[in-house]
Structures are given as C-alpha cells and as structure tokens.
N, C-alpha and C positions, 0 to 999 in steps of 0.2 A: 586563204587570201591569195596564195600563189596560184592555185588552180584557177581562180576567177581572173587573175591577172593574165594568164595564158589564154583563157577562153575568150576574153574580150579582144584579143589580138594585140594588146599593148606589149605583151611579152615578146611576141615574134617581131614586132617592129623594133623594139629595143635591141634584140639580138642582131637584127639586120643592120641597124645603125652601127653597133659595135663592130660587126664583121667588116663592114665597108670602111670604117675608120681605121681598123687594124691594117687592112690591105693597102689603103691609100697612103697612110703614114709610113708603112714599110717601104713601098715603092719610092716614095719621095726621098726617104732617108738613104736608100741605096744609091739613088742618083746623086745626092749630095755627097755621099761617101766617095764615089768614084771621081766626082768633079774636083773635090778638095784634096784627094789623095796625092801623095808624092810618088811619082813613078821612078823606079830604079831598075836598071838592067844589069844582067850578069852574063859574061861570055864564057862558054865552056866549049872550047874547040870551035866547031862550026855551028854550035847551038847558042842562041841568045834567049835567056829567060827574063821575064819582067815580073815585078811585084809591086803591089800598092801598099803604102804605109801612111797612115794618117797621124801616127804618134798617139801618145797618151792623151794629150789635150784635145787632139782632133777627135779621138774616140769618144771622149766625154761630151764634146760639143755635139757630135752626131746623135748620141743617145739622148741628150737633152732636147734636141730638135725633134727626135722621134716622139718623145713623150708629149711635147708641146703640140705637135701636129695631131696626134691621136686625140688629145683632149679638145683641141680647137675644132676639128672636123666633127667629132661627136656632138659638141655643143651646138654647132650650126645646124646639124641634122635634127637635133631635138627641138630647136626653136622653129624650124621649118615645119616639122610634123605637128607641133602644137598650133601653129598658125593655120595649117591646113584643116585641122579639126574644128576651127572656128568658122562655121559656115554662116549663111545668111539668116538662119533661124536661131542663132545663139541668143539674140535679144529676146526671142519668144520664150526660150527655155528659162531665161532669167526671171520672167514674170511668174513662173510657176514654182520657184524655189520657196521652201518653207514647210510648215507643218499643217496637215490637213486631217479632217475627220471624214471618213468614207462610210456612207450608208448604202447598202445594196439589197435589192429585193430578190427573192427566190420564187416568186409566185408563178413564173412561167414554167419552172422546173418541177417544184413541189408546192402546190397550193394547199397548205394545211394550217388550220388555226392553232395547232400545237406548236408552231414555229413562229409565233408572233411575239414582239414586233420584229421589223426587219433588222438584220445584224448590222453592227457598226464596228469599224476597225480604224485604228490610227494609221497615218501615213506621213512619211517624210520624203520630200522630193528635193534632190540635190544633183549637182553636176560632178561626175567622177573626174578628178583632176588628172588621171592618167590618160584617158582617151577623149575627154570633153563631152562624153555622152550623158544624157539625162538618165538618172536612176531613181527608182521608187522603193522605199523600204516600208513594207506593211508590218505593223506591230499589233499582233493578236494578244489580247490580255483578258483573262477571265471570261472567255467565250465558253458557253455550255457544250459546244460540239468539238471545237478545235483546241488543241493544246496550245499553251502560251508559246509564242515564237516570234522571231523577226525574219521576215522573208524579203529578200532583195530581188527586184525585177530589173534587169539591165537591158532587156530587149524592148526598146521604146522607139517610136517614130512620130514626128510632128509634120503635118501637112496643112497647107493653106486651103481654105474653102472660098470665102469671099470677104472683101473689105478687110476688116480687122478680126475676122473669125477664123479659127484654126481647129483642127482635130488632132487628138493624140491617140495612138494605138499602142497598147502594151501587151506582151505575151509572156506567159510563164508555163514551164513544164518541170515538175519535180515532185518529190515526196512531201507529204504533210502528215502530221500526227494528230490522232483523235484523242479526246478525253477518255479516260478509262471507262466512264459511265456509258459511253457510246460504243467503244471498242469491245466491251464485254458482250455485246449482242451480235457480233460478227464472227462467223465461223471461218477460220483460215482456209484459203483455197487449196493450199498444200501444207503438208506437215512441216513445221518449223517456221512457217511464215508468221510475221507479226501482224495481227489484225488491226493494230493501232496505226500502222503505216499505210497510207493510201497515195497512189500516184495520181496527181491531178494535172490537168492541162487547161489553162484559162486564157481567154482573150478579152480585153477591154477596149471599148471605143467611146471616147468622150469628146465633146466639143466645148470650146470656151471662146470668149470675146476678150481680146487684148485691149488695154486702155488706149483711148485715142491720144495721139501725140507721141506715142512711143515710136522709135527708140530715142528717148531723150530723158532718161532717168524717170520714167513713168512708174506709177504704183503697180503693185502685183495684181494678178488675176484673183478674183475672190471666190469664183464658183465654176465647177465643171460638171456637165451632165451628159449621160449617154446610156449605154447598155453593156452588159457583160455576158460572156458565153462560156459554157461548160463543154469544152470540145471533146473530151473522152467520156463524158457522162458520169464520172465517178463522184463529182460533187453532188449531182442530183441523187445518186444512189445513197450517199451518206446521209443527206437530209431526209430521204425517204425512210431509211432505217431508223433515224432519230425520232421521226414523227410516229412511226409504228411502235417503237419501243416505249415511248411515252404513253401511247394509248393502251398498250398491253399492260404496262405497270399499273395504270389507273384502274384497269379491270381485273387486276390480280392474276394475270397470265404471264407465262414466260414467252419470250420472243427471241429467236436466234435465226440468222440466215447468212449465207455467203454474200459478199459484196456484189458479185455478178448476178445473184438471184434476187436482188432487192426489188420488191413489188413496185413497179412504176407503170402508170397508165400510158399507153401509146400516145394519147393526146397531150400528155405532159412531157414526154421524153423528147425534148427539143434542145438544141444547143443554146438558144437564148434563155437566160435565166430571169431577166427582168431589168428594170432601170437601176442605174448606179449614179450616185451623186457625191462629188467632192466639195467640201466646204472648208475654206481656209480658217485656221484658228489664229487668234491674235491679230496683229497688224496686217 
C-alpha cells in the first residue's frame, strides 16, 4: 500500500505540503517571537549587549502558535489539493463506479476453438480517495489459465468524444501468475526463473454513453465497449501455449516450450486481441 501511495504521487504531495507547512509555521513563529520579546540591554564598559526574553508564558504561547499554524497551513493545503483533483470529468467518473463483469475476446491474437468461450472476469471501479483518480480492480477467479488474483489498474484516463459520449483508456504493466496446469508446459528462459510468472503489458480502450441530464444525480452507465491490446505479446504467447497444450494432451503427446518460442502465426501476432465489453452488475 505504501509503494502504491508513493507511485501515484500522493505521497510526494503530502511530503511537500508537510515541508511547506513546517517552514512557513517556523518563520511566522520566529517573527512573532522577536516581536513579542522583551529587549534588555547590558553595558560592559564600552560594549552594550542586547538579549531577547519572552518568559515562560511567552515561550508556551509561541510554541502553541507554532503547532496551530503548522496544522492550519497543512489543512488548507490538503483541501486545496483535493479541490484541484476534482476536475470537470469528476461527474463522468461517478457514473462508472460500481461492479462490472468483463468479457474479452482473444480471437485476434489466438483464434483457437480450444479456448472457447471468451474469458470473463469481474471488475470493480472506484475513486481513490487519496488522489481522486479512477481505479479498476480486476478480480480473476477460477480461470483455467490465470491464477486467482486481484489486479489494480491505477493508470486510467477519460476523454470526451461527442455529445454525451466518452472514452476511457487504461494501461497496466506487471507480473501475472499462471495456473500450474499451464505453467507446467513452459520451459524457464533461465535457470531459477519461475515459469508461472509472466510479465504482461495491456492497454484497453472503451467507449460509453453517459445518461442525458447529468450532472444532476443521473443514473450510472450500464455498458462499455471497445478493444484491448497485448502490447508486449506475452498474453498472446500464453494463450497459444495453452491451446497447444490442450491439443497435445488430447492426442496423448507431451508439449513443452519457452514462452518466447510459443508458436504464433505472423498473421495472428498483432497487438489487438479483440473486442472487450463491460456490463454493470446490479443497479
């Protein structure tokens, strides 16, 4: 959680606010100290020395002012940063919040009858309260290829197209784990590598129509459609290995290959994997 807090930039902004509050409250307290201090002078021959003394009560008052200023400045900065994060598309994000089921095709990458029907995954869309950004949590459960997991995508963007129509783009790069039944057919690229761990890089682009009459407490978006893309080709390779492994098992043969050597037709090896569809669950 801490690493994600830093990556999204919220951590750096919080540290910046704390630093500014510390410096500002310190400077103001020093000024108050010198203004309220009692100046006394001492003569030593031809030399006169001066000293400042605020007394015990004065020192307590200056310390109290320092603490108050620090908290007040930090609170003001926090409120301003949150208001800044609320942009003109906040109302659009709110229409997407909720639970979705996502069906995605792989026909452009690997068109195999062994991998039918199209995979389905659960998804929760919510707003991160730290930076006010839209996040998507994909929930993989009982998938024959991918191990159960919850994968959070925090790199999202919403752009207008026309009228009440918008598009959402999301991007993810990171490790995913395979089911043992699939990983057992992969030869590690290097000694010690875990064949069940695969680095993937995905991009999704979907469009949706917001309800007319919004922003005035309008209902949620019900459906989003678009395409998804396998940017580094590893998802395509994994599905290719899974399809060939199923075929080999059915024919009583053994099948093992490195991920990079997965047999993929040049005609199928494209970034576009196929259509993707988000359907809202419940209300």
